[in-house]
C-alpha positions as CSV (number, residue, x, y, z in Angstrom):
1,M,117.6,205.5,99.8
2,S,119.3,202.6,97.9
3,V,115.9,201.8,96.3
4,D,115.7,205.2,94.7
5,N,119.2,204.7,93.2
6,T,118.2,201.3,91.8
7,V,115.1,202.8,90.3
8,K,116.9,205.8,89.0
9,N,119.6,203.7,87.1
10,F,117.1,201.8,85.0
11,F,116.8,202.9,81.4
12,N,113.3,202.3,80.1
13,L,112.9,201.0,76.5
14,H,110.0,202.3,74.4
15,P,108.5,201.0,71.0
16,S,110.7,202.3,68.1
17,S,109.1,203.5,64.9
18,L,112.5,203.6,63.2
19,L,113.1,199.9,64.0
20,F,109.6,199.0,62.6
21,V,110.2,200.9,59.3
22,L,113.6,199.2,58.9
23,M,112.3,195.7,59.6
24,L,109.3,196.4,57.3
25,F,111.6,197.3,54.4
26,V,113.9,194.3,55.0
27,Y,111.1,191.8,55.2
28,S,109.4,193.3,52.2
29,V,112.5,193.0,50.1
30,A,113.0,189.4,51.3
31,I,109.5,188.3,50.4
32,F,109.8,190.1,47.0
33,I,113.0,188.2,46.3
34,C,111.3,184.9,47.3
35,F,108.8,185.5,44.4
36,I,111.6,186.5,42.0
37,I,114.0,183.5,42.7
38,C,111.6,180.6,43.4
39,K,110.2,178.9,40.3
40,Q,107.3,177.3,41.9
41,L,104.6,179.6,43.1
42,W,103.5,177.4,46.0
43,F,107.1,177.5,47.4
44,S,107.2,181.2,47.1
45,W,104.0,181.5,49.0
46,L,105.2,179.2,51.7
47,L,108.5,181.2,52.2
48,A,106.5,184.4,52.1
49,G,104.2,183.0,54.9
50,L,107.1,182.0,57.0
51,L,108.8,185.4,56.6
52,L,105.5,187.1,57.5
53,C,105.2,185.0,60.7
54,A,108.9,185.8,61.7
55,F,108.1,189.6,61.0
56,V,105.0,189.5,63.2
57,Y,107.0,187.7,65.9
58,Y,109.9,190.1,65.9
59,V,107.8,193.2,65.7
60,C,105.9,192.1,68.7
61,R,109.0,191.1,70.7
62,D,111.5,193.9,69.7
63,V,109.5,196.7,68.3
64,A,106.2,196.8,70.1
65,L,107.6,195.2,73.3
66,I,104.5,193.3,74.0
67,L,105.6,189.7,74.5
68,P,106.5,188.5,77.9
69,S,110.1,187.9,76.8
70,S,110.5,191.5,75.6
71,Y,113.2,193.5,77.3
72,I,111.7,196.7,78.6
73,K,114.4,198.0,81.0
74,L,118.1,197.8,81.3
75,R,120.4,198.9,84.0
76,P,124.2,199.1,84.3
77,D,125.3,197.0,87.3
78,G,129.0,197.3,87.9
79,D,130.7,195.4,85.0
80,S,127.5,193.7,83.9
81,I,124.1,194.6,82.7
82,M,120.7,193.9,84.3
83,L,117.8,193.4,81.9
84,V,114.1,193.3,82.9
85,T,111.5,191.5,80.7
86,R,107.8,192.5,80.4
87,N,106.8,189.7,82.8
88,G,109.3,190.9,85.5
89,V,112.1,188.5,85.1
90,E,115.5,190.1,85.8
91,I,118.4,188.7,83.8
92,S,122.0,189.8,84.4
93,G,124.9,189.2,82.2
94,Q,127.8,190.8,80.3
95,P,127.8,193.0,77.2
96,A,129.7,191.2,74.3
97,R,132.7,192.9,72.9
98,D,131.1,193.0,69.5
99,S,128.3,195.3,70.6
100,L,127.9,198.3,68.2
101,V,127.7,201.8,69.6
102,T,127.0,204.7,67.3
103,S,125.2,208.0,67.6
104,V,122.3,206.6,65.3
105,L,122.1,203.1,66.5
106,T,123.2,200.8,69.4
107,I,123.2,197.1,69.1
108,L,123.8,195.5,72.5
109,N,124.9,192.0,72.2
110,F,124.2,190.6,75.6
111,V,125.5,187.3,77.1
112,P,123.3,186.2,80.1
113,T,125.1,184.6,83.0
114,E,122.9,181.6,83.1
115,L,122.8,180.9,79.4
116,Q,125.3,180.6,76.7
117,R,123.2,182.1,74.0
118,V,123.8,185.7,72.9
119,R,120.9,188.0,72.6
120,S,121.0,191.2,70.7
121,I,119.0,194.3,71.6
122,V,118.6,197.0,69.0
123,I,118.3,200.5,70.5
124,F,117.4,203.4,68.3
125,P,117.3,207.0,69.5
126,D,113.4,206.8,69.7
127,S,113.7,203.7,71.9
128,M,114.7,205.7,74.9
129,D,114.7,209.2,76.3
130,K,117.3,211.3,74.7
131,E,119.5,211.7,77.7
132,A,119.2,208.0,78.6
133,F,120.2,207.1,75.1
134,R,123.3,209.3,75.3
135,E,124.2,207.9,78.7
136,I,124.0,204.3,77.8
137,R,126.0,204.9,74.7
138,V,128.7,206.6,76.7
139,Q,128.8,203.8,79.3
140,L,128.9,201.2,76.6
141,K,131.6,203.0,74.6
142,W,133.9,203.2,77.6
143,R,133.0,199.7,78.8
144,R,131.7,200.9,82.2
145,V,128.7,198.5,82.0
């Protein structure tokens, strides 16, 4: 019986097309600015290449959720949160106080118990089922996770 409750409490994350469009816009503007600001063309191409590599990495990790380190499930666990990566690693930790919860966007700043580094998870409405998105927002808003 307790296994069913554990499985039921997991919120599955899905790839987000809204996050992809937003990231595409931001990285496109950044690459465009590189070509406007930099005087030397080779330096502009170098910066554009680095930005493109970063874009591909973050799209694979945070949008498409295909890297082993991508978070694909989260679960409230008392006063903490349990995250599950694609390769099955479970990480528990505390939500940071500066997490942002709105009806359009949720940014969960997460402090793992083992590490001191904060990891941010961006959750748009199309990243989860509608009811799960509402429930996680309510729990984060009232600090029940």
